C-alpha positions in Angstrom: -0.1 -0.1 0.1 1.3 3.7 -0.6 0.7 5.2 2.6 1.0 8.2 1.6 -1.9 8.2 -1.0 -3.9 6.1 1.9 -3.3 9.5 4.5 -3.6 11.8 1.2 -7.0 10.9 0.1 -8.5 8.7 3.1 -11.6 10.3 5.6 -10.8 10.1 9.1 -14.0 9.3 10.9 -14.8 12.1 13.5 -16.7 12.2 16.7 -18.9 14.8 18.8 -17.3 15.7 22.6 -19.4 17.0 24.7 -19.3 20.7 25.5 -21.7 23.6 25.5 -24.7 24.0 22.6 -24.7 27.5 20.9 -24.2 29.4 18.0 -20.5 30.1 18.6 -20.0 26.0 20.5 -17.4 23.1 18.6 -20.6 21.4 18.0 -21.8 24.3 15.8 -18.2 25.0 14.0 -18.4 21.4 12.9 -21.4 21.3 11.4 -20.7 24.9 9.8 -17.8 23.4 8.6 -19.4 19.6 7.4 -21.7 22.1 5.4 -19.1 23.8 3.5 -17.6 22.8 0.2 -14.1 21.5 0.6 -11.8 23.7 0.0 -8.2 21.9 -1.2 -4.8 23.2 -2.0 -1.7 21.6 -3.4 1.2 21.9 -0.9 4.5 21.7 -1.7 6.6 19.4 0.9 9.3 17.0 1.3 9.1 13.9 0.5 6.2 15.2 -1.9 3.0 17.5 -2.2 0.3 17.4 0.0 -3.7 18.4 -1.1 -5.1 19.1 2.2 -8.7 20.5 2.4 -8.5 23.6 4.4 -12.0 23.4 5.6 -10.6 20.1 7.7 -7.1 22.0 8.7 -6.3 22.9 11.9 -2.8 24.7 13.0 -1.6 23.5 16.3 1.2 26.1 18.2 3.5 23.6 20.2 4.1 25.0 23.8 5.6 28.8 22.5 5.0 30.2 26.2 7.4 32.5 28.5 9.8 29.5 30.0 10.8 28.0 26.5 10.9 31.4 25.1 11.4 34.4 27.0 14.3 36.1 29.0 13.4 34.8 32.9 11.4 31.6 31.4 12.4 28.4 32.6 15.3 28.3 28.9 16.5 31.1 30.1 17.5 30.3 33.8 19.1 27.3 32.6 21.7 29.1 30.3 19.7 27.8 26.4 20.6 30.3 23.7 17.0 31.4 23.4 17.7 32.7 19.6 17.4 29.5 18.1 13.6 29.7 19.7 13.6 33.4 19.0 14.0 33.7 15.3 11.7 31.6 14.6 8.3 33.6 16.4 8.6 35.7 13.0 7.4 32.8 10.7 5.1 31.4 13.1 3.1 34.6 12.9 2.8 35.5 9.2 1.5 31.7 9.3 -0.7 32.3 12.3 -2.5 35.2 10.1 -2.6 34.4 7.0 -4.8 31.4 8.8 -6.5 33.1 10.7 -7.4 35.1 7.7 -8.5 31.8 6.1 -10.4 30.7 8.8 -8.6 28.6 9.6 -8.9 26.4 13.3 -5.8 27.7 15.6 -4.9 25.6 18.8 -1.9 26.5 21.0 -0.6 23.9 23.3 0.4 24.8 26.9 3.2 22.5 28.8 2.1 23.6 32.6 0.6 21.4 35.8 -1.1 22.3 38.4 0.0 24.1 41.5 0.4 21.3 43.1 2.4 19.0 40.8 0.2 16.4 41.4 -0.2 15.8 37.7 4.3 15.8 37.5 4.1 11.9 37.6 5.4 9.8 40.1 9.1 10.8 42.3 11.8 9.8 40.3 9.9 9.1 36.7 11.6 10.2 33.9 8.9 13.2 33.9 9.3 14.2 37.4 13.6 14.1 36.4 12.6 16.0 33.3 10.6 19.1 35.1 11.2 18.7 38.8 11.6 22.8 38.6 8.2 23.0 38.2 7.1 24.8 40.8 10.0 27.1 41.6 9.1 30.5 42.1 10.5 33.0 40.0 10.2 37.1 39.4 9.1 37.8 35.7 10.6 41.0 33.6 7.3 43.0 34.1 8.1 42.6 38.2 5.1 39.9 38.6 5.4 36.5 40.3 5.4 33.2 39.1 6.4 29.8 39.1 8.3 27.5 36.4 5.9 25.4 34.7 2.8 25.8 36.5 -0.7 26.9 35.2 -1.8 30.7 35.1 1.3 31.5 35.6 3.5 34.0 33.6 5.8 31.2 33.1 3.1 29.2 31.0 1.3 32.6 29.4 1.7 32.5 25.7 4.5 35.2 24.6 3.1 38.4 23.6 3.6 38.0 19.8 1.8 35.5 19.5 -0.9 36.2 22.1 -4.4 33.7 20.9 -7.0 35.6 19.3 -10.7 35.7 20.1 -11.4 32.0 19.1 -8.6 30.3 18.9 -8.5 26.9 21.3 -5.2 26.7 23.9 -4.8 23.5 25.9 -2.3 22.3 28.5 -0.4 19.4 28.5 1.4 17.6 31.5 3.9 15.5 28.6 5.9 15.9 25.6 2.8 15.1 23.9 0.1 17.1 22.9 -2.4 14.2 23.1 -1.4 12.4 26.4 -4.3 12.5 28.9 -5.5 16.3 26.9 -9.0 17.5 25.4 -6.5 17.8 21.4 -8.0 14.4 20.2 -11.3 15.0 21.5 -11.4 18.8 19.9 -9.3 17.8 16.3 -12.4 15.2 15.8 -15.5 17.8 17.1 -14.2 20.2 14.3 -13.9 17.7 11.7 -10.2 17.8 11.1 -8.0 15.9 9.8 -4.7 17.7 8.5 -2.6 19.3 10.8 -0.7 22.3 10.4 2.4 21.9 13.3 4.8 24.6 14.1 6.5 25.6 17.9 9.0 24.1 20.4 11.0 22.0 20.7 11.7 19.8 17.5 12.8 16.9 18.8 10.9 16.9 22.5 7.3 18.4 22.3 6.6 19.0 18.4 8.1 15.9 17.2 6.1 13.6 20.6 2.9 15.7 19.4 3.6 14.6 16.0 4.2 10.7 15.9 0.8 10.8 18.2 -1.0 12.8 15.5 0.1 9.8 13.4 -1.1 7.0 15.6 -4.4 8.7 16.1 -4.3 8.8 11.8 -4.0 12.5 11.5 -2.4 14.2 8.9 1.0 15.9 9.8 2.9 18.9 8.1 6.2 20.6 9.8 6.8 23.7 9.0 10.2 23.5 9.2 11.1 27.5 9.8 8.1 27.6 11.9 10.0 25.3 14.8 13.5 25.3 17.0 15.6 22.8 18.8 18.6 23.9 21.3 19.7 21.0 22.2 22.7 19.1 19.3 22.7 22.7 17.7 26.0 23.3 16.3 26.4 19.4 16.1 27.5 17.9 12.2 23.9 16.8 12.4 21.8 18.3 14.7 18.6 17.7 16.6 16.6 19.4 14.5 17.7 18.3 11.2 17.1 14.6 12.4 13.5 14.8 13.3 12.6 16.4 10.6 14.3 13.6 8.3 12.6 11.1 10.8 8.9 13.1 10.3 10.0 13.5 6.3 9.9 9.6 6.3 7.6 8.2 8.8 5.2 10.6 9.8 3.9 13.0 7.8 5.1 16.0 5.7 7.7 19.3 5.9 7.2 21.7 4.3 7.6 25.7 5.1 6.1 28.6 6.3 6.0 30.4 2.8 4.8 27.2 0.7 2.4 27.0 3.0 1.4 30.7 3.1 1.3 31.0 -0.6 -0.7 27.5 -1.6 -4.0 29.1 1.4 -3.5 32.6 -0.1 -5.0 30.9 -3.5 -8.1 30.3 -1.6 -10.8 32.2 -1.5 -11.5 33.6 1.9 
């Protein structure tokens, strides 16, 4: 079987999540999406072009929050060079602007824990070790009190340059994958989404983990290579970022770029 032809042409079944009804509810949006005719777009990508339906496409922004992107956040306090991640912000902003004009649903994922850290995992587990600084008190650059990787703090807010707009969806996650114990899958199904345009940080950790889990659930993810970044392994003969692009391109979807995506969907009527 031609795996990519199957992914491109197949139709994924969706289910409606239990949410409030109303003109702005997920059910209403889903009904409107189903009622509209298809909006097919041919998107330049590797290993080959892929056709997507904009009426069944969502843009997923992974972890573009202060702890990973801003001075005073977790990665900055760990001595990570934020310039690698900050360099992708203008590209992401351009994609979001164009996507909103074409009526695509935008979904933000944020890595964050409950204030008591009860969802961090058992002490000594890999997730607990990797995120053991969660809960550490810090002072944000604007002077407010924050806590590393804790919900509803400056640390887990999306950076100002990419702030969600009315109608966008924001979801917390507690593991690298955006699908683990979150409402992401049910939300996508309720919206009738099949194709995912993925951006964010970091490439080989949360972005790749989310893409892998998307494929396991029969979504078709397209990663925009210039809208994702990975500080780990940066500067090596082959970086972690490049390795992830190679793996995703060959096994877990498609790799495209912001200019290709923008050019393709700007041809479609609003």
